[in-house]
C-alpha positions in Angstrom: -214.5 244.7 8.8 -213.8 246.8 5.7 -213.7 250.4 4.7 -215.2 251.0 1.3 -214.2 254.3 -0.3 -215.9 255.4 -3.5 -215.1 258.4 -5.7 -218.1 259.2 -7.9 -219.6 262.0 -10.0 -221.5 264.4 -7.8 -224.8 264.1 -9.7 -224.8 260.3 -9.0 -224.8 260.7 -5.2 -228.5 260.5 -4.6 -228.8 257.4 -6.8 -226.0 255.7 -4.9 -227.4 256.7 -1.5 -230.8 255.4 -2.4 -229.5 252.1 -3.8 -227.3 251.5 -0.7 -230.3 252.3 1.5 -232.3 249.7 -0.3 -229.8 247.0 0.6 -229.7 248.1 4.2 -226.6 250.3 4.3 -227.7 253.5 6.1 -224.5 255.0 7.5 -221.9 256.7 5.3 -219.7 259.7 5.3 -219.7 262.0 2.3 -217.0 264.5 1.3 -216.8 266.9 -1.6 -213.4 266.4 -3.2 -211.6 267.4 -6.4 -209.4 265.2 -8.6 -208.7 263.6 -11.9 -207.8 260.3 -13.4 -207.4 259.3 -17.0 -209.6 262.2 -18.1 -206.9 264.7 -16.8 -209.4 267.5 -16.5 -210.8 269.4 -19.4 -211.0 272.8 -21.1 -214.0 275.2 -21.0 -214.9 278.4 -22.7 -215.9 281.4 -20.6 -216.6 284.8 -22.2 -214.7 283.8 -25.2 -211.6 282.7 -23.3 -210.6 279.1 -23.1 -209.3 277.8 -19.7 -208.3 274.5 -18.3 -209.9 272.8 -15.4 -207.3 270.4 -14.0 -209.3 269.1 -11.0 -212.8 268.0 -11.4 -215.4 268.0 -8.7 -216.1 264.6 -7.3 -217.8 263.1 -4.2 -216.1 260.7 -1.9 -218.3 258.1 0.0 -216.8 256.2 2.9 -218.7 253.2 4.4 -217.6 250.9 7.2 -219.2 247.5 6.9 -219.0 243.9 8.0 -217.0 241.5 5.7 -220.1 239.7 4.5 -221.6 242.8 3.0 -218.6 243.9 0.9 -219.4 242.3 -2.5 -223.1 243.4 -2.4 -222.1 246.9 -1.5 -219.5 247.2 -4.2 -222.0 245.8 -6.8 -224.6 248.3 -5.7 -222.2 251.3 -5.8 -220.9 250.3 -9.3 -224.4 249.7 -10.7 -225.8 253.0 -9.4 -222.8 255.3 -10.1 -222.1 254.1 -13.7 -222.8 256.4 -16.6 -220.6 254.5 -19.0 -218.5 257.7 -19.6 -215.0 258.4 -18.6 -214.7 259.8 -15.0 -217.3 257.5 -13.4 -215.0 256.9 -10.5 -213.4 254.2 -8.5 -214.2 251.9 -5.5 -211.4 251.0 -3.0 -211.7 248.4 -0.3 -209.3 248.5 2.7 -209.1 246.5 5.9 -210.6 248.2 9.0 -208.6 247.2 12.0 -210.8 248.7 14.8 -213.9 250.7 15.2 -215.2 252.4 18.4 -218.6 254.0 18.9 -217.7 257.1 20.9 -221.1 257.4 22.6 -221.4 253.9 24.0 -217.8 252.5 23.8 -219.0 249.6 21.6 -216.1 248.0 19.7 -215.6 246.7 16.2 -218.7 245.2 14.4 -221.0 246.2 17.2 -219.8 249.8 16.6 -220.8 249.7 12.9 
């Protein structure tokens, strides 16, 4: 089992969710987060004053899946989240040691 964590631009969330749904991935956890990478924030003008925005709004998607779905899931996230501009985000894959469905007590892949 793997845990796929993606950090994407907020306006791409619906595109990513729909694309994942099309390949059969229905369960995911979404969090609104802030951060920066190479873009290191940016400056904006408000009422004539320039100010710096160090942390940009992003969306974090977490998906627990079977090992055989990893590559297809990554490809789908990358294709649907890409704008071609800096700040498109990242995808991280980590091993998932154990999963338990609280309601039924199912373990591991049966719990996903």
